[in-house]
N, C-alpha and C positions, 0 to 999 in steps of 0.2 A: 504493498500499499504505500501511497504517497501521505507523508505527513508534513503539514504546514504549521508553524507556530508563530505566534505573535506576542510580544511583549506589550502590556498596556499598563501605562503610568496612572491613569486617572481611576479611582476605586469605584467605577459606574458598575457594580456587581448587578443590580437590580436590572438595568436596561439590557446587559448582555445575557443574563439569565432568561428574562422573558423573551429576549430573542431567539435563544435556544429552544423554549418550551412553546413556543407560541404554535397553535395548530395550523397544519399544512395540508393540502389535498391529498398527497400521497404518503402522509406520516401518521396514519391510523393506529399502528402497534409500535411506537417506538421503545427502543431499549434504553435503560437509565441506568447510570452508574453512581454511587455514593461512596465518599471516603472522608472520615473525620466530620461527619455532618449529623446533627443530633436528630433529625427529622427529613422525611421526604417531601414535605409541603414546600412548596416555592417559595412563601414569604418567609418561612424557618431557614431555608437555605441562604436566601440573602442576607438575612440577620446573622447567620452564623458567619459568612465571609465578612460582613463588615464588623463582627467582635473580633475576628481573627486579625483583621488587618490593625485594629487598634494596638496590637503587639509589636508591629512593623515599626522600625525605626526609619522615619522620613529621610531620605538620601537624595542629593541631586541625580536627576536621571535614573531614581530607582523604580521599580517596577511593582505596581499594586498586584498585579496578576498575570497569567501567561492563558492565551487562547489557541488551543490546538485544533487541528482539523485533520482527521484520518479519511483518507479517501481511497476507496476501492475500484478497480476497474470494472467497467460496465460489462464485460464480458464475463465476470465472476458473480453476477447478480444472483444467477439461479443457485448457487452453490452456498450463498451466505445464509446463516441462520441466526436467531438471536443467541443461541449458545456461543456461537463463534464470535460474534460481535462482543459479548460481554468478557469472554475470555482474552481477547485482543485488547481491549480498552483496559482491562484489569492489569494485564502484563505491561502495557504501555504505562499506567500510571504507578506500577511497582517499580518500573526502571527510572522514570522521570522525577517522582515525588512521592515516595511510599509514606512520608508522615506528614502530608499536607491536605488541607480541605480540598476536595475536588468534586465537581458535578458534571456528569458527561451524559448526552443524549444522542441517539442516532437519528439521522434524518435519512428519509427514504423517497428521495426525488424519482421523477418517472423512470430516469435512465441512469441513476447514479446513487450508490449508497455511501454516506459518510458520516463520522461522528464529530460532535462538537464536544470538546473538553474544557472546561474552566479550571485552572489551577491556582490556588492563591500565592501571592508573592513571597509569602514566609511560610515556614512550617506551623504545625497546629501549635497555637498560642505560644509562639516563641519568635525571637528576634532574627532566627537563622533564615535566610534566604533560600530560595529555590532556583536560583540562577544557575543557569549551565553554560559552559563554553561552546563555540561552534564546533569544535572537534568532539567534545563529549556528546552533543547532540547527535552528530552525525554517527559516533560509534553506537549510540542508543537506538538508533532506526535501522542499522545494520542488525544488531542483536535481537531487535524484535523480529525483523524479517526472517532471520534464521529460524525463530521460533516458530513463526507462522509457516515457514516451509516445511518444517519437520512435522508439526501437528495437523496443518491443514493444506496439504499440498494441491487439492483440488482448486486452490485459489492461484492458480499457476499465472494468470494474468495479471496479478496485483504484486509480482516480484519486480522491484525496480533497483534497489540500492546494490545488490549482488550482481545484477546484469551489467552494472557498469564496468566490470571486470572483463565481461565476455562480449557485449555488445559489439558487433562490427563497426559502428561509427561511435567509439568511446567519446571522442572530443566533442561530438554534437550532444550526447547525452549528458556528459558533465556540465557543458554549456547551458543546457536547458534547466537542469536541475539547480544550478547556480542562481540562474535568473529567476527561476521560479520562488527560491527560497527568499531572495532580496527583494523582489516586486511586490509593492503593495496594491498595485492596479494593473490592468492590462496593457495600458499605454507604457508603464514603465517596463513591463516584461519584455515587450517588443523591442524597446529601445536598448535594453540590456543585451538582448541577442544580437541585434544589428552592429552592436559596439564591438561585441566579443568576436563575431564572424563577419566582418564587413565584406561585401561582394561575394561572399561565399554561400549565402543563405537566401533562398527565396521563400517568401510566406504569403499564402492565401489565407486571410483572416476569416473570410465569410466561410469557406469550406473547411477551416482549420487544418489546411494542408501545408506541409513545409518540404522544400526541395533541397537536398544537400549532396554535392558530388554526384550529379545525375540521378539520384535516386530520391522518389518520393515516400514521404512519412505522413502519418497524422499524428496529432499531439498526443492522441489516445494510446498510440504505439508504445509510448514511454510511460504510460499510466498518468498522463497532466491532464486535468480537467480545468479548462478556461472559465468554467462556470464560477469556480470559485471567486473569482475577482469581483463577480456581480454581488456576491454574499458580502464581500469585504467592503464594498462601497456602501451596502446597507449599514453595516456595523460602524463605518465612518461618520455616517450620518447621525447614527445614535450617540456616538462619541461627541460629535459638535453639538448637538442639542443639549446634552448634558453639560458640556462646558459652560454653553450660554447661559443654561439655568443656574449653575453654579456662580457663574460671574455676576448675574444679577441678584442673588441671595446676598452676595456680600456688598 
C-alpha cells in the first residue's frame, strides 16, 4: 500500500475527526481503530485528543498531530476484508506510535479503499513527541509492506516499496514516490516530477498516463492515487476555516 503522512501544527482535532467520520455514499460499513482512547463516541474521542495535547510542550514548528492515509490498489479491492484492514492499521500504529492516542477509519470510495489515521503529536499523557525522521518512516513502510506480503499475499498489486528494488524503471518509480511524499497538492506533484525529470517525462493529466523512455504507464501502475490530492484540498480548507475562527476568537 501507499502510505502518505502529514504533520499538522494546529490542534484542530474536531475538524479532522469529523472529516474522517462523516457519512459518504460508499462508506456504509467502515472499519474503525482506537488506541489510548476512553470511548468510541466521536465527541469523547475529540476531548481525549484535546486533553492529551495539553501535556505537549509547545515548540516552534512543533506538531499537534499527524494525519496518515494508507491507500490500496484498486485491483486488490475484491480481496480486502475488514479483518485485513484492521490488522494492517493495527500493525502500522504499532510500528509508528504504539503508546499514543490514535483514531483511524476506513473509507470505501467507489474504486478505491484507503484508511485515514489521526495520531497525536505526543505520547499518551506525556511530553514525549511522536516525530519520526524521513529515514525512520521509510523503513517503517518497508517493514509494514513485508508484513503485508507475508500475511496477505493476495494483495499483490498493493506492494510498492519493495518493488523499488526490482521495477525496470527504478529511477522513475523513486521520483514518483519522492514527489508524492512531498507534494501537498496535485500541481506541486507535477511540478516536482517535471523538475526531477526535465524533457524525459510526458504526462497526460486527464487520462492519468505518463510516458517515460518510450514506455507508457498509468499512475496506478505504481499504486499512486491522484484523488488523494482532492481530499487534501478539503482538509486544507478545514484548516483555513479553523485558523480564521481561532484568530477571530483572539
